[in-house]
N, C-alpha and C positions, 0 to 999 in steps of 0.2 A: 973711413970707416974700416974696421977688420973684417975678415971674412966671417968669424965667429959671431960677430955682433951683427952683421947683416942677415946671417943664416937664422939667427935668433929672432931678429925683427920679422922676417919673412913668415918663420913659423908661427910668431904671435898673431901676424896680420891674418895668416890662413886660418887660425883657430876663431878668431873674432869673426870673420867672413862666413865662416860655417856657422857659428853660433847664431847668426843674423840671417841665415839662409832659408831655405824650403824646409819645411817640416813634414815628415811624412808619418802617416797614421794608417793604422788598420782600421777598416770601417766594414759595416754589413752591407752585402750586397742585396738588390730588390730580391732575386731570385732565392737567396737563403732565408730572407726575411718571409717572403711568402710561403715557403716549405714549412718554416717555423708555425707560422699563423695558422697554416692549412692542418697540422699535426695537432695543434693545441686545440683548435675547433673540433676536429674530428674525436679527440679522446674525451672532451665533454659530451659531444653529442651521442657518443656510445654509451655514455653514462644516463643518458636521457635527458640532458641538461641543454637548454637553449641560452648560449651565451655569445658574447662579444670578444673578439680578440685584437690586440694591438700590438705590434712590434715597433719600436723605435730605434734610430740609429744612435751613434755614438754622443752626437749632440742632443739626444733626447727628443728628435723630430720624428713625427710619425711617417713610417714607409708604407706600413700595411694595416689596413682596418678590415677586418672580416666579422659579420654579425649575422648570426643565425637568423632566419625568416621570423621565428617567433621569440627573439630575444626582447627583453625591455628596452625602451630607447635610452635610459640612463645607463644600460650596460657598456654602452660605446664609451663615453665620458669616463667611467669608472675604470675600464680597461686601460684607457690611454693615461690617466692619472698613475694607476698602478705600474704601468711601464716606464713612465717618466721618473717616478721616485726610486725604482730599482736601478734605472740607470744612474740617475745624479748621486745615490748613495752607494751604489756598486754594492748592495746586498739586496736580499730578498724582502720583499715589503714586510713578509712575517718577521723577519728580523729587525726591520726599521720599527715595526710597531712595539717589538719589545723593547728597543733600545730608547724610545721616546716615550715609553709609558709613564704615568705618573707625574711626580714632581722632579724628576730627573733635569738637569740643565738641558739636556739635549731635547727635551720635550718642545721647546719652542720651535724646533725643526718642523714640527706639524704645521705650524703656522705660514710656511714658504708657500708662496703660491703654486698650485698645481701637486702638491704633495698629497698622498693618500696611504694612511697607515693601516691597510687591510690586506690580509694575504691575497697572493695572486699575482704578484709581479716578481719577476725573476731576470737577473742581470743575464746578459750573454756575454762569455768572456773566452779570450784565447789566452790559456795560461792565467796570469793574473790580471792581464789587460781586459778592460769592461770595453766591448764595442757596440753594445746595444742593449735592449732588453725586451721582455715579452710580457704583457699583461692580460689577464683573463678575468671576465666578471659575469655574473649571472647564474652561477651555481652557489653551493657552500663554499665558504672560504676555503676549506681544506681541499675541495675538488678543483677550485679555482687556482689553487697552487699547484695541484698534481697536474691538471692540464697545461700550464705555462711549462712546467718541467718536461713534460712529455714533449712539449713542441721543440725545446732545446735537446733532448735526448735523440730526437729524430736525425738531427745533424751534428751529433756530438763527434763523429768522425771527420767533419770538415773542419772542427774549432780547434784544430791542434798546430 
């Protein structure tokens, strides 16, 4: 076998091996998730709302759940589903609600387990990569959305 052919085989083998190797991904740390949740809850409390906030990681798994002492029990599940929806579709749940409204073909996405087409879920991104999401529930839809965004704004400098 010639040197050139052997070199090409080695390069091809290395490329295949690296394609089957370890995948490195950015993920949300527990500390960062806690800071986001605390900031989101604090924002809603400052407006007089008793809410729940959930932060999920890149896989949509819950990292943090905070519930105001006076938040209604259903708000925890709604916050989780908002966060999950924002993570899975990589857009705010307000945008998801618009995209899936009415008779559009995308409206069937609302039927997927755990999706919730209500404002208050916001993806957490580093550039264009979605590494998690935050969901807020228990106030008005506009305030839930603003509180979730306030949580992310608190750590914006660390998401670069």
